[in-house]
C-alpha positions as YAML, in Angstrom:
chain: A
units: angstrom
residues:
- id: 1
  name: MET
  ca: [-29.30, -38.29, 144.13]
- id: 2
  name: THR
  ca: [-30.37, -40.51, 147.02]
- id: 3
  name: LEU
  ca: [-29.75, -40.72, 150.75]
- id: 4
  name: GLY
  ca: [-28.68, -43.98, 152.33]
- id: 5
  name: GLU
  ca: [-28.87, -44.28, 156.11]
- id: 6
  name: LEU
  ca: [-25.72, -45.67, 157.69]
- id: 7
  name: PRO
  ca: [-25.99, -48.50, 160.20]
- id: 8
  name: ALA
  ca: [-25.41, -47.45, 163.83]
- id: 9
  name: GLU
  ca: [-21.98, -49.10, 163.95]
- id: 10
  name: GLU
  ca: [-20.74, -46.80, 161.14]
- id: 11
  name: ARG
  ca: [-22.14, -43.54, 162.55]
- id: 12
  name: GLY
  ca: [-19.80, -43.06, 165.52]
- id: 13
  name: VAL
  ca: [-16.75, -42.01, 163.52]
- id: 14
  name: ILE
  ca: [-18.77, -39.43, 161.58]
- id: 15
  name: LEU
  ca: [-20.43, -38.07, 164.69]
- id: 16
  name: TRP
  ca: [-17.00, -37.89, 166.36]
- id: 17
  name: GLU
  ca: [-15.81, -35.54, 163.59]
- id: 18
  name: PHE
  ca: [-18.99, -33.45, 163.48]
- id: 19
  name: PRO
  ca: [-18.26, -30.96, 166.34]
- id: 20
  name: ARG
  ca: [-14.76, -30.34, 164.97]
- id: 21
  name: LYS
  ca: [-15.64, -29.96, 161.30]
- id: 22
  name: VAL
  ca: [-19.08, -28.35, 161.60]
- id: 23
  name: PRO
  ca: [-19.03, -26.47, 164.94]
- id: 24
  name: HIS
  ca: [-21.85, -24.16, 163.87]
- id: 25
  name: GLY
  ca: [-23.97, -27.23, 163.07]
- id: 26
  name: VAL
  ca: [-23.82, -28.55, 166.63]
- id: 27
  name: GLN
  ca: [-26.78, -26.34, 167.52]
- id: 28
  name: PHE
  ca: [-29.00, -28.52, 165.33]
- id: 29
  name: LEU
  ca: [-28.36, -31.44, 167.67]
- id: 30
  name: GLN
  ca: [-29.12, -29.52, 170.88]
- id: 31
  name: LEU
  ca: [-32.22, -31.57, 171.61]
- id: 32
  name: LEU
  ca: [-30.20, -34.79, 171.52]
- id: 33
  name: GLN
  ca: [-27.55, -33.12, 173.64]
- id: 34
  name: GLN
  ca: [-30.16, -32.16, 176.23]
- id: 35
  name: LEU
  ca: [-31.86, -35.56, 176.20]
- id: 36
  name: TYR
  ca: [-28.62, -37.50, 176.63]
- id: 37
  name: GLY
  ca: [-26.68, -34.93, 178.68]
- id: 38
  name: ILE
  ca: [-23.68, -34.63, 176.40]
- id: 39
  name: SER
  ca: [-21.35, -31.75, 175.63]
- id: 40
  name: ASN
  ca: [-19.71, -30.82, 172.33]
- id: 41
  name: ASP
  ca: [-16.90, -33.28, 173.06]
- id: 42
  name: PRO
  ca: [-16.25, -35.57, 170.06]
- id: 43
  name: GLU
  ca: [-16.22, -38.69, 172.25]
- id: 44
  name: GLU
  ca: [-19.64, -37.84, 173.68]
- id: 45
  name: PHE
  ca: [-21.01, -37.03, 170.23]
- id: 46
  name: SER
  ca: [-19.90, -40.38, 168.86]
- id: 47
  name: ALA
  ca: [-21.85, -42.05, 171.68]
- id: 48
  name: LEU
  ca: [-25.07, -40.74, 170.03]
- id: 49
  name: ALA
  ca: [-24.65, -43.21, 167.15]
- id: 50
  name: PRO
  ca: [-27.51, -45.54, 168.21]
- id: 51
  name: TRP
  ca: [-30.01, -42.64, 168.35]
- id: 52
  name: CYS
  ca: [-28.81, -40.17, 165.71]
- id: 53
  name: PRO
  ca: [-29.38, -41.11, 162.07]
- id: 54
  name: VAL
  ca: [-26.50, -40.39, 159.71]
- id: 55
  name: PHE
  ca: [-26.94, -40.47, 155.94]
- id: 56
  name: ARG
  ca: [-24.63, -41.00, 153.00]
- id: 57
  name: VAL
  ca: [-25.40, -38.90, 149.94]
- id: 58
  name: GLU
  ca: [-25.25, -41.11, 146.88]
- id: 59
  name: GLY
  ca: [-25.44, -40.28, 143.23]
...
């Protein structure tokens, strides 16, 4: 099994879904939330795409 990092332009849609599908996981991104002043709103989360790595699990 390998991890493949997604390019920034593909991360937004995944980050948009994250607060809805994994609400208990949002706490793991609190530092990014504090640094960029965002809430748990999906639109604001998707704006983190340039700074938040997202990986595809392959294999």
